[in-house]
C-alpha positions as a Markdown table, in Angstrom:
| # | Residue | x | y | z |
|---|---|---|---|---|
| 1 | Met | -13.9 | 1.9 | 3.7 |
| 2 | Ser | -10.9 | -0.4 | 3.3 |
| 3 | Thr | -10.7 | -3.4 | 1.1 |
| 4 | Tyr | -8.3 | -6.2 | 2.0 |
| 5 | Lys | -7.3 | -9.3 | -0.1 |
| 6 | Phe | -5.8 | -12.3 | 1.6 |
| 7 | Lys | -4.3 | -15.6 | 0.6 |
| 8 | Thr | -6.0 | -18.1 | 2.9 |
| 9 | Asn | -6.3 | -21.8 | 3.7 |
| 10 | Ile | -10.1 | -21.5 | 3.4 |
| 11 | Asn | -10.4 | -24.2 | 0.7 |
| 12 | Cys | -13.9 | -25.8 | 0.7 |
| 13 | Asn | -17.6 | -25.1 | 1.3 |
| 14 | Gly | -17.2 | -26.6 | 4.8 |
| 15 | Cys | -14.5 | -24.0 | 5.5 |
| 16 | Ile | -16.8 | -21.2 | 4.2 |
| 17 | Asn | -19.6 | -22.4 | 6.5 |
| 18 | Thr | -17.1 | -22.2 | 9.4 |
| 19 | Val | -16.0 | -18.7 | 8.7 |
| 20 | Lys | -19.4 | -17.4 | 7.7 |
| 21 | Pro | -20.8 | -16.6 | 11.2 |
| 22 | Val | -17.5 | -15.0 | 12.2 |
| 23 | Leu | -17.2 | -12.8 | 9.0 |
| 24 | Ser | -20.9 | -11.9 | 8.8 |
| 25 | Thr | -20.8 | -9.2 | 11.4 |
| 26 | Glu | -21.6 | -5.5 | 11.5 |
| 27 | Lys | -17.9 | -4.7 | 11.4 |
| 28 | Ile | -17.5 | -6.4 | 8.0 |
| 29 | Asn | -19.5 | -4.7 | 5.2 |
| 30 | Lys | -18.9 | -7.4 | 2.6 |
| 31 | Trp | -16.8 | -10.5 | 2.2 |
| 32 | Asp | -16.1 | -13.2 | -0.4 |
| 33 | Val | -13.7 | -16.1 | -0.8 |
| 34 | Asp | -12.8 | -17.6 | -4.1 |
| 35 | Ile | -12.0 | -21.3 | -3.4 |
| 36 | Ser | -11.5 | -22.0 | -7.1 |
| 37 | Thr | -8.1 | -20.3 | -7.2 |
| 38 | Pro | -4.9 | -21.9 | -5.7 |
| 39 | Glu | -4.4 | -18.9 | -3.4 |
| 40 | Lys | -8.0 | -19.1 | -2.0 |
| 41 | Ile | -8.5 | -15.4 | -2.2 |
| 42 | Leu | -10.5 | -13.8 | 0.6 |
| 43 | Thr | -11.7 | -10.3 | 0.0 |
| 44 | Ile | -13.1 | -8.2 | 2.9 |
| 45 | Glu | -14.5 | -4.7 | 3.0 |
| 46 | Ser | -14.6 | -3.0 | 6.4 |
| 47 | Asp | -15.0 | 0.5 | 7.8 |
| 48 | Thr | -13.5 | -0.4 | 11.2 |
| 49 | Leu | -11.3 | -3.5 | 11.0 |
| 50 | Ser | -7.6 | -3.5 | 10.2 |
| 51 | Phe | -5.6 | -6.2 | 8.5 |
| 52 | Asp | -4.3 | -7.3 | 12.0 |
| 53 | Asp | -7.9 | -7.5 | 13.3 |
| 54 | Ile | -9.0 | -9.7 | 10.5 |
| 55 | Lys | -5.9 | -11.9 | 10.7 |
| 56 | Lys | -6.6 | -12.4 | 14.5 |
| 57 | Ile | -10.2 | -13.2 | 13.9 |
| 58 | Leu | -9.4 | -15.9 | 11.3 |
| 59 | Ser | -6.5 | -17.3 | 13.4 |
| 60 | Glu | -8.8 | -17.8 | 16.4 |
| 61 | Ile | -10.9 | -20.2 | 14.3 |
| 62 | Gly | -8.0 | -21.9 | 12.7 |
| 63 | Tyr | -7.4 | -20.1 | 9.4 |
| 64 | Asn | -4.4 | -18.3 | 8.0 |
| 65 | Ala | -4.5 | -15.0 | 6.2 |
| 66 | Glu | -1.6 | -13.5 | 4.3 |
| 67 | Leu | -2.2 | -10.0 | 3.0 |
| 68 | Ile | -1.8 | -9.7 | -0.8 |
| 69 | Lys | -0.3 | -6.4 | -1.8 |
């Protein structure tokens, strides 16, 4: 399983409600976003998706994802 951390522009509960149906799939084992931090850290655990896959999924619904190394 791979764990990715992203800096995002998911910044409120409304944003979380928007991404929830997209991120709550069988391809994503677990996800969480911390909107209390300035970086709005999104953590995703997946067995099958790559960073580029996740970035594309978020981009298609209007959100940015920058990988944190």
